[in-house]
N, C-alpha and C positions, 0 to 999 in steps of 0.2 A: 468392430468399427473403431476408427480413431476418435479419440476424445478431443473436444474443443474445435472441431472444424465444421460442425453442422450448425445451421441457424436455429434460432429459438422458435420452434414451431409450436404455436399455441392458438387457442380460440380467440378470434377477433370479430368484432361487429363492424360490418360494412354498411354505411349509411348514405343513401342518395337523397340529398336535401331537396332536390327539384321535384321528386315524386313522393316525398314523405314516405320512404320505403327503407327498411333495414333488414339485414339478415346476419345470422351468426355462422361463421365458418372457420376452418383451420387455416392459418396463414403465418408467414414470418415477416409480414409487412411492418416496417418501422412506424410506430405511433407514439405520440406523447399524451393524447387525450384519452379519457376513459368514459364509459357510459354504464348506467345501471340497466341491465337487460330484464326481460319479463320474468325470468326465473329467480330474480332477486340478487344475482351475482353481478359483480362489476367486471367489465371486460374492456380491453383496449378498443378504441374507436378509430376507424379509418374512413374518412369522408371521400365520397366518390362524386365526380362531375356527372357521370352518366352510368346507368345500369340497365338491366333488362326491363325495369319498370318505367324507364323514361326514354329509351331508345326507340326511334320510329320503326325500325325493323321488327321489333318484338311487340310493340303496341299497335301497329297498323295505323297510327295517326301521324300524319306529316305536318310539320310546321310550315305555314305559308310564308314565303319570303316576298320581298318587294321586287318581283321579277321585272315588272315594267320599268322601274327605275334603273335596274341593272342593265337591261337591254338598251335603254335610251343612253346611258352613260357609255356603253360599248360603241354604239353607233356614232355618238358625238366624237369619241376618241379616234375612231378610225375613218371618219368621213373625209378628213383631209388627205389621207393616203390613197383613197380610191380603191382599196383592196376589196374584192368581192363584187365590184360593180362592173357591168359590161360596158365596153367602150362604144361610143356612138358610131364610129366609122367601121365597126365590124372587125377590127384587128384584135389579135389576142395579146 
């Protein structure tokens, strides 16, 4: 193999702050922070927005959104155009 063309592949801790979940894996993800892991060693830390511990597909828990407010905003926005409404004279 050629020297100097491969990334630095090393153990990295991935942390999902939303779910208070972390795991240790091999990666070449760039990081500047470190964390002390359960084995006593210090590893680079990569913070995640979402992981299998917090994603609705894996957890089976859906977050409820304000759907009534969104539907009302949509209806108010397109009420003026008349799109989707049947005309009273029966014409298309």
